[in-house]
C-alpha positions as a Markdown table, in Angstrom:
| # | Residue | x | y | z |
|---|---|---|---|---|
| 1 | Unk | 133.6 | 82.2 | 101.4 |
| 2 | Unk | 131.3 | 82.3 | 104.4 |
| 3 | Unk | 133.9 | 83.9 | 106.7 |
| 4 | Unk | 134.8 | 86.9 | 104.5 |
| 5 | Unk | 132.3 | 89.2 | 106.2 |
| 6 | Unk | 133.1 | 88.2 | 109.8 |
| 7 | Unk | 134.9 | 90.9 | 111.8 |
| 8 | Unk | 137.7 | 88.6 | 112.9 |
| 9 | Unk | 138.6 | 87.8 | 109.3 |
| 10 | Unk | 138.8 | 91.3 | 107.9 |
| 11 | Unk | 142.4 | 92.0 | 106.9 |
| 12 | Unk | 143.6 | 88.6 | 107.8 |
| 13 | Unk | 145.1 | 86.0 | 105.5 |
| 14 | Unk | 145.4 | 82.4 | 106.5 |
| 15 | Unk | 149.0 | 81.4 | 106.1 |
| 16 | Unk | 149.3 | 77.8 | 104.9 |
| 17 | Unk | 151.4 | 76.8 | 107.9 |
| 18 | Unk | 148.8 | 77.9 | 110.3 |
| 19 | Unk | 145.9 | 76.5 | 108.3 |
| 20 | Unk | 143.9 | 74.0 | 110.4 |
| 21 | Unk | 141.6 | 72.5 | 107.8 |
| 22 | Unk | 139.2 | 69.7 | 108.6 |
| 23 | Unk | 139.0 | 65.9 | 108.4 |
| 24 | Unk | 138.1 | 66.0 | 104.7 |
| 25 | Unk | 141.4 | 67.5 | 103.8 |
| 26 | Unk | 143.5 | 64.5 | 104.8 |
| 27 | Unk | 144.3 | 65.4 | 108.5 |
| 28 | Unk | 142.8 | 62.2 | 109.9 |
| 29 | Unk | 144.0 | 58.7 | 109.2 |
| 30 | Unk | 147.1 | 57.0 | 108.2 |
| 31 | Unk | 146.2 | 56.2 | 104.6 |
| 32 | Unk | 146.8 | 52.9 | 102.8 |
| 33 | Unk | 150.2 | 51.4 | 103.4 |
| 34 | Unk | 151.7 | 49.7 | 101.5 |
| 35 | Unk | 150.0 | 50.7 | 98.3 |
| 36 | Unk | 150.1 | 48.3 | 95.4 |
| 37 | Unk | 150.1 | 50.3 | 92.2 |
| 38 | Unk | 150.8 | 49.6 | 88.6 |
| 39 | Unk | 151.9 | 53.0 | 87.3 |
| 40 | Unk | 153.5 | 53.4 | 83.9 |
| 41 | Unk | 157.3 | 53.6 | 84.2 |
| 42 | Unk | 159.1 | 56.7 | 83.2 |
| 43 | Unk | 161.7 | 56.3 | 80.5 |
| 44 | Unk | 165.0 | 55.0 | 81.9 |
| 45 | Unk | 166.9 | 58.3 | 81.4 |
| 46 | Unk | 164.2 | 60.1 | 83.5 |
| 47 | Unk | 163.4 | 57.3 | 86.0 |
| 48 | Unk | 167.1 | 57.0 | 87.0 |
| 49 | Unk | 167.6 | 60.7 | 87.7 |
| 50 | Unk | 168.2 | 61.9 | 91.2 |
| 51 | Unk | 166.8 | 65.2 | 92.3 |
| 52 | Unk | 169.3 | 67.8 | 91.1 |
| 53 | Unk | 168.3 | 70.4 | 93.7 |
| 54 | Unk | 170.2 | 70.8 | 96.9 |
| 55 | Unk | 167.9 | 69.8 | 99.9 |
| 56 | Unk | 167.5 | 72.9 | 102.0 |
| 57 | Unk | 164.8 | 74.8 | 103.8 |
| 58 | Unk | 164.1 | 77.1 | 100.9 |
| 59 | Unk | 163.5 | 74.2 | 98.5 |
| 60 | Unk | 161.3 | 72.4 | 101.0 |
| 61 | Unk | 159.3 | 75.6 | 101.7 |
| 62 | Unk | 158.8 | 76.2 | 98.0 |
| 63 | Unk | 157.7 | 72.6 | 97.5 |
| 64 | Unk | 155.3 | 72.9 | 100.4 |
| 65 | Unk | 153.8 | 76.1 | 99.0 |
| 66 | Unk | 153.3 | 74.4 | 95.6 |
| 67 | Unk | 151.8 | 71.2 | 97.1 |
| 68 | Unk | 149.5 | 72.9 | 99.6 |
| 69 | Unk | 148.4 | 76.0 | 97.6 |
| 70 | Unk | 150.0 | 77.2 | 94.5 |
| 71 | Unk | 149.8 | 74.4 | 91.9 |
| 72 | Unk | 147.1 | 75.0 | 89.3 |
| 73 | Unk | 144.5 | 74.0 | 88.3 |
| 74 | Unk | 144.2 | 72.2 | 91.7 |
| 75 | Unk | 146.6 | 71.9 | 94.7 |
| 76 | Unk | 148.0 | 68.5 | 95.4 |
| 77 | Unk | 146.5 | 68.4 | 98.9 |
| 78 | Unk | 143.0 | 68.2 | 97.4 |
| 79 | Unk | 143.6 | 64.5 | 96.6 |
| 80 | Unk | 146.8 | 63.6 | 98.5 |
| 81 | Unk | 145.7 | 65.3 | 101.7 |
| 82 | Unk | 147.4 | 68.1 | 103.7 |
| 83 | Unk | 149.6 | 65.6 | 105.4 |
| 84 | Unk | 150.3 | 63.6 | 102.3 |
| 85 | Unk | 148.4 | 60.5 | 103.5 |
| 86 | Unk | 146.3 | 60.1 | 100.3 |
| 87 | Unk | 143.1 | 61.1 | 102.1 |
| 88 | Unk | 142.4 | 64.5 | 100.7 |
| 89 | Unk | 138.8 | 65.7 | 100.2 |
| 90 | Unk | 138.6 | 64.3 | 96.6 |
| 91 | Unk | 140.3 | 61.0 | 97.5 |
| 92 | Unk | 137.1 | 59.1 | 98.2 |
| 93 | Unk | 135.9 | 59.4 | 94.6 |
| 94 | Unk | 139.1 | 58.1 | 93.1 |
| 95 | Unk | 140.0 | 54.6 | 92.1 |
| 96 | Unk | 142.8 | 53.8 | 92.6 |
| 97 | Unk | 143.2 | 56.0 | 95.6 |
| 98 | Unk | 145.8 | 58.8 | 95.5 |
| 99 | Unk | 149.4 | 58.0 | 96.5 |
| 100 | Unk | 150.1 | 58.0 | 100.3 |
| 101 | Unk | 153.4 | 59.8 | 100.5 |
| 102 | Unk | 153.6 | 58.9 | 104.2 |
| 103 | Unk | 154.1 | 55.2 | 103.4 |
| 104 | Unk | 157.9 | 54.6 | 103.6 |
| 105 | Unk | 157.6 | 51.1 | 102.2 |
| 106 | Unk | 155.9 | 52.4 | 99.1 |
| 107 | Unk | 157.9 | 55.6 | 98.7 |
| 108 | Unk | 161.3 | 54.0 | 98.9 |
| 109 | Unk | 160.4 | 52.0 | 95.8 |
| 110 | Unk | 159.6 | 55.1 | 93.7 |
| 111 | Unk | 162.6 | 57.0 | 92.3 |
| 112 | Unk | 162.9 | 60.8 | 92.2 |
| 113 | Unk | 162.8 | 60.6 | 88.5 |
| 114 | Unk | 159.6 | 58.5 | 88.5 |
| 115 | Unk | 157.9 | 61.1 | 90.7 |
| 116 | Unk | 159.1 | 63.9 | 88.5 |
| 117 | Unk | 157.7 | 62.1 | 85.4 |
| 118 | Unk | 154.3 | 61.4 | 87.0 |
| 119 | Unk | 153.9 | 65.0 | 88.2 |
| 120 | Unk | 154.8 | 66.3 | 84.7 |
| 121 | Unk | 152.8 | 63.7 | 82.7 |
| 122 | Unk | 150.1 | 62.5 | 85.0 |
| 123 | Unk | 149.3 | 58.9 | 85.6 |
| 124 | Unk | 146.9 | 57.3 | 83.1 |
| 125 | Unk | 144.1 | 55.2 | 84.7 |
| 126 | Unk | 144.2 | 57.3 | 87.9 |
| 127 | Unk | 143.0 | 60.7 | 88.9 |
| 128 | Unk | 146.5 | 62.1 | 88.7 |
| 129 | Unk | 146.5 | 64.9 | 86.1 |
| 130 | Unk | 149.6 | 66.2 | 84.2 |
| 131 | Unk | 151.1 | 69.4 | 85.5 |
| 132 | Unk | 152.7 | 70.6 | 82.2 |
| 133 | Unk | 152.8 | 74.2 | 83.3 |
| 134 | Unk | 155.2 | 73.6 | 86.1 |
| 135 | Unk | 158.9 | 74.2 | 85.3 |
| 136 | Unk | 161.5 | 71.6 | 86.1 |
| 137 | Unk | 162.7 | 73.4 | 89.3 |
| 138 | Unk | 159.1 | 73.5 | 90.7 |
| 139 | Unk | 158.6 | 69.8 | 90.1 |
| 140 | Unk | 161.9 | 68.9 | 91.8 |
| 141 | Unk | 160.9 | 71.2 | 94.7 |
| 142 | Unk | 157.7 | 69.2 | 95.1 |
| 143 | Unk | 159.6 | 65.9 | 94.9 |
| 144 | Unk | 161.8 | 67.0 | 97.8 |
| 145 | Unk | 158.8 | 68.0 | 99.8 |
| 146 | Unk | 157.0 | 64.6 | 99.1 |
| 147 | Unk | 160.1 | 62.8 | 100.4 |
| 148 | Unk | 159.7 | 64.6 | 103.8 |
| 149 | Unk | 156.4 | 62.9 | 104.4 |
| 150 | Unk | 157.9 | 59.4 | 104.7 |
| 151 | Unk | 161.2 | 60.3 | 106.3 |
| 152 | Unk | 160.1 | 59.9 | 109.9 |
| 153 | Unk | 157.7 | 57.0 | 109.3 |
| 154 | Unk | 158.4 | 53.5 | 110.4 |
| 155 | Unk | 156.4 | 51.7 | 107.7 |
């Protein structure tokens, strides 16, 4: 990276919570809300599941770390944006656009089990890949983190 040789950067790591980013990473804009989407439905036994993990700071922190940095081959924020608004740096090239997790109207219609299933299996006909290497706990952590985006939203 261009900054690696700069004296101010030597010995410093940018922690994801202090990362400032730029407009191409989903900081600017509200995103599309509501989003009309025809996504394949998860099987009933999965779609009707509630998140089995207790909602606490450790789970949210882990979900945030996965969403923002740790998920491979590409972090969720690249498409969904750092703020979950669906306006990440790769969003412009995707049709349909990535899900806007800030949209309360859209997110309240999507069950925890459906989110789990989409993360695990991807969403055919969209840019959402399957994350088969994540274990169940990691996916449920991400689901809890995704829910945080729309909790304080009016729409």
